[in-house]
C-alpha positions, 0 to 999 in steps of 0.5 A, spaced: 456 292 346 455 290 340 456 294 335 451 297 329 449 296 323 453 301 321 460 301 325 460 294 322 459 297 316 464 302 315 470 298 319 468 293 313 469 298 307 475 299 311 477 292 309 476 290 316 472 282 314 469 280 321 466 285 322 463 283 314 462 276 318 459 279 323 453 282 318 453 275 315 451 271 321 445 277 323 442 277 316 443 271 313 437 268 316 431 273 314 437 272 307 435 266 306 428 266 308 426 272 303 429 268 299 426 262 300 419 266 300 420 268 292 423 262 290 419 256 293 426 252 293 431 251 299 436 250 294 435 256 291 434 260 297 441 258 300 445 259 292 441 266 292 443 268 300 450 266 299 450 270 292 448 275 295 454 276 301 459 275 296 455 281 291 454 285 298 462 284 300 464 286 292 460 291 293 461 294 298 465 300 297 460 302 294 454 303 298 452 309 300 448 309 306 441 312 303 437 306 306 439 300 312 443 296 310 439 290 311 434 293 305 440 295 301 441 287 303 433 285 301 434 290 295 440 285 292 436 279 295 430 280 290 434 282 283 438 276 284 431 272 286 428 275 279 435 274 276 434 267 276 426 267 276 427 269 270 432 264 267 430 257 270 422 255 272 423 254 280 420 248 283 415 249 289 417 245 295 416 246 303 420 248 307 418 245 313 412 239 314 406 242 318 406 238 325 399 238 329 398 240 335 396 235 340 390 239 341 387 240 334 384 235 331 386 232 324 381 234 321 383 241 322 389 240 321 388 238 314 383 243 313 389 248 315 395 245 311 391 245 305 388 253 306 396 255 307 398 250 300 393 253 296 395 260 300 402 259 297 400 257 291 396 262 288 402 268 291 406 263 287 402 264 280 403 272 282 406 275 277 415 277 280 411 284 281 406 283 285 408 275 289 415 280 290 409 286 295 405 281 298 412 277 301 415 284 302 409 286 306 404 281 308 408 276 309 415 279 312 411 284 316 415 291 312 411 298 310 410 300 304 417 305 304 422 300 306 418 294 301 419 302 295 426 302 297 428 295 297 424 294 290 425 300 286 419 304 287 415 311 289 411 308 297 403 310 292 407 305 286 407 299 293 400 301 295 397 301 289 401 294 287 399 291 293 391 292 293 392 290 285 395 283 288 391 282 293 385 282 288 388 278 285 390 273 289 382 272 291 381 271 285 387 265 286 383 263 292 376 264 290 374 258 288 377 253 293 373 258 298 367 256 296 369 250 295 370 249 302 364 252 305 359 248 301 
């Protein structure tokens, strides 16, 4: 039977490197995905993924378990990403190439890819705080409460921020939508 994160954290806090390795294996993909969504750069996301686990290992003794291990880990990830964004301009690069299904026409595929690119670019242009909220809530599907724990604010503040982020996003993509409709 697989051990829970809580059991593995206890073992890792006692110095069991194998338990921590198992935690890394469980969470590395989500940490990378979150990093990529914030930074929009594969190399930067990989660096942050590695740095997150190094920071988690060195800070594990101080982990108080007020939140789930994954929430604590994602908070480390978000903080590292925002620090990296403050230090350097991040280039947007596609994570993987879009592929058209056989049933989809070339025009529909191009429109879908263009729409996705416009939305991704609009999200990338949002202020960092709003961008992180949109990624955590809308793309990763986290609850407002979990998002609040990750960013260190209240759930109400997250809801307000999401409202403002969505409004900004609509304003940014409105010209594109009007162009498509005409």
